[in-house]
C-alpha positions in Angstrom: -15.2 -39.5 -29.9 -18.6 -38.6 -27.3 -19.9 -35.4 -26.9 -18.8 -35.3 -22.7 -14.8 -36.2 -24.1 -15.4 -33.6 -26.6 -16.6 -31.0 -23.4 -13.7 -32.3 -22.1 -10.9 -31.6 -24.5 -12.5 -27.9 -25.4 -12.4 -27.6 -21.5 -8.9 -28.6 -21.2 -8.1 -26.5 -24.5 -9.4 -23.2 -23.0 -8.1 -23.4 -19.1 -4.3 -22.5 -20.2 -6.2 -19.8 -22.5 -7.9 -18.4 -20.0 -4.9 -18.5 -17.6 -2.8 -16.2 -20.4 -5.8 -13.7 -20.7 -5.8 -13.6 -17.0 -1.7 -12.6 -17.2 -2.3 -9.9 -19.8 -4.8 -8.4 -17.9 -3.5 -8.2 -14.8 0.3 -6.9 -16.5 -1.9 -4.7 -18.2 -3.3 -2.9 -15.1 0.6 -3.0 -13.1 1.3 0.8 -12.5 4.6 1.5 -13.5 6.7 3.9 -11.6 10.9 4.8 -11.6 13.2 4.3 -8.7 16.7 6.4 -9.7 15.3 7.1 -13.0 14.8 3.5 -13.9 11.3 2.1 -14.8 9.5 -0.2 -12.6 6.0 -1.7 -12.0 3.7 -2.5 -9.5 1.9 -5.5 -8.9 -1.2 -3.9 -9.8 -3.4 -0.6 -9.7 -4.3 1.3 -6.5 -8.3 1.9 -5.0 -9.9 5.2 -6.7 -11.4 7.4 -5.1 -14.8 7.1 -4.0 -14.4 3.2 -3.8 -14.3 1.5 -0.4 -10.6 1.0 0.8 -9.9 -3.3 1.3 -9.7 -4.2 4.9 -5.9 -5.4 5.8 -4.2 -6.7 8.4 -0.7 -5.8 9.4 1.4 -5.9 12.6 1.3 -3.3 15.1 4.5 -2.5 17.2 3.5 -4.4 20.0 3.0 -7.2 17.8 -0.7 -7.5 17.5 -2.5 -7.4 14.5 -4.5 -4.2 13.1 -6.9 -4.0 10.4 -9.2 -1.2 9.1 -11.5 -1.8 11.6 -9.6 -1.2 14.3 -10.0 2.6 13.5 -13.2 3.2 12.2 -14.7 5.9 12.9 -11.6 8.1 12.3 -10.4 9.8 9.4 -7.0 7.7 8.0 -3.7 8.8 6.3 -1.9 5.6 5.0 1.3 6.7 4.9 2.9 3.4 2.8 6.9 3.2 1.6 9.7 0.8 1.1 11.6 1.3 4.0 11.9 3.7 7.0 15.8 3.0 6.9 15.8 5.2 3.9 16.2 9.0 3.7 12.6 10.0 2.0 10.7 7.1 3.9 11.8 9.0 7.3 11.3 12.1 5.9 7.8 11.1 5.3 6.9 9.9 8.6 8.4 13.2 10.2 6.3 15.2 8.1 3.2 12.9 8.4 4.1 13.3 12.5 4.3 16.9 12.4 1.0 17.2 10.3 -0.8 14.6 12.3 -0.7 16.4 15.4 -2.9 19.5 13.7 -5.6 16.9 12.2 -8.9 16.2 14.3 -10.0 12.6 14.5 -7.2 11.6 12.5 -4.8 8.8 12.7 -1.9 8.4 10.5 -0.9 4.7 9.6 3.0 4.4 8.4 3.4 1.2 6.9 6.3 -0.8 5.6 8.0 -4.1 5.6 10.7 -2.8 8.1 9.8 -5.4 11.5 8.0 -3.6 14.1 11.3 -3.6 16.2 12.8 -1.2 13.5 9.7 0.9 13.2 9.4 1.5 16.7 13.5 2.3 17.4 13.2 5.0 14.6 10.1 6.5 16.0 12.0 6.7 19.7 14.9 7.9 18.2 12.7 10.8 16.4 10.3 11.4 19.4 7.8 10.9 17.0 4.5 9.8 19.0 1.8 11.0 16.8 2.0 7.8 13.9 1.3 4.4 14.6 4.0 2.1 12.6 2.7 -0.9 10.9 4.2 -3.8 9.5 3.5 -6.0 6.6 6.5 -8.7 7.8 4.1 -11.3 7.9 2.6 -11.5 4.5 1.4 -10.1 1.6 -1.9 -9.5 2.5 -1.9 -5.4 2.7 0.0 -5.2 -0.4 -2.1 -7.5 -2.4 -5.3 -6.0 -1.4 -3.9 -2.6 -2.3 -1.9 -3.9 -5.2 0.9 -1.3 -4.3 4.1 -4.1 -4.0 7.0 -3.5 -6.6 7.0 -6.4 -9.0 10.6 -6.3 -10.4 14.0 -3.9 -10.0 15.8 -3.8 -7.3 13.6 -2.8 -4.4 11.1 -6.0 -6.0 9.0 -7.5 -3.2 8.9 -3.8 -1.2 6.1 -1.3 -0.6 5.8 1.4 -3.3 5.5 5.1 -2.3 1.9 5.6 -1.9 -0.4 7.8 0.2 -4.2 7.0 0.3 -6.7 9.1 2.7 -9.7 7.7 3.8 -13.1 9.0 5.2 -14.5 8.1 9.0 -16.2 5.3 6.6 -13.2 4.0 5.0 -13.7 5.3 1.6 -10.7 6.4 -0.8 -10.5 10.2 -0.6 -7.3 10.3 -2.2 -4.5 8.4 -3.3 -1.3 9.2 -4.9 1.5 6.7 -5.8 4.5 8.6 -6.3 6.2 8.4 -9.7 9.8 8.1 -8.5 10.4 6.4 -5.4 13.4 8.2 -4.4 10.8 11.3 -4.4 8.5 12.7 -1.6 4.7 12.7 -2.1 2.5 15.7 -2.0 1.7 16.2 1.7 -0.4 19.1 1.2 -3.2 17.6 -1.5 -3.4 14.7 0.7 -4.1 16.7 3.7 -6.5 18.7 1.7 -8.4 15.4 0.8 -9.1 15.0 4.8 -11.0 19.0 5.0 
């Protein structure tokens, strides 16, 4: 066997091994949360405090694309949840809507996979106008960047309940992946991180 053939054989033998190692590394970094007490996993780890937040593309109520750059110069609360059609998710939108009215130079982005029409209908019915709703219904650009999609269980494919706050330059100030999906986030800690 020539040197070139030996190199090719070794390369092809190692490729599947490296793919297996990558898969092990990815599963190692999965977060485990619960849904009604039963363990479920997310697809990875959240951005950490002090890191630059990844950019994203989400859909606004008018069907326009929005990215992190659209909110540059403002402090940002990312209120992320599975669906506005559940009691806890709806409560988080109401709570952050109330808090947002008292925050200077801050925007609250409420993010789910719900259609923009459903998000808008909910906010209109509730009289909520201090938050911006954004949808990930088109693709998984946002949840891939932030590694917070639910990987298994009955809510697989939806976004886990997460709150992330960012400074005016897009650096992470605070992050919480709520341990039990049915529980509300720590609103006070999230708001305190913005001061």
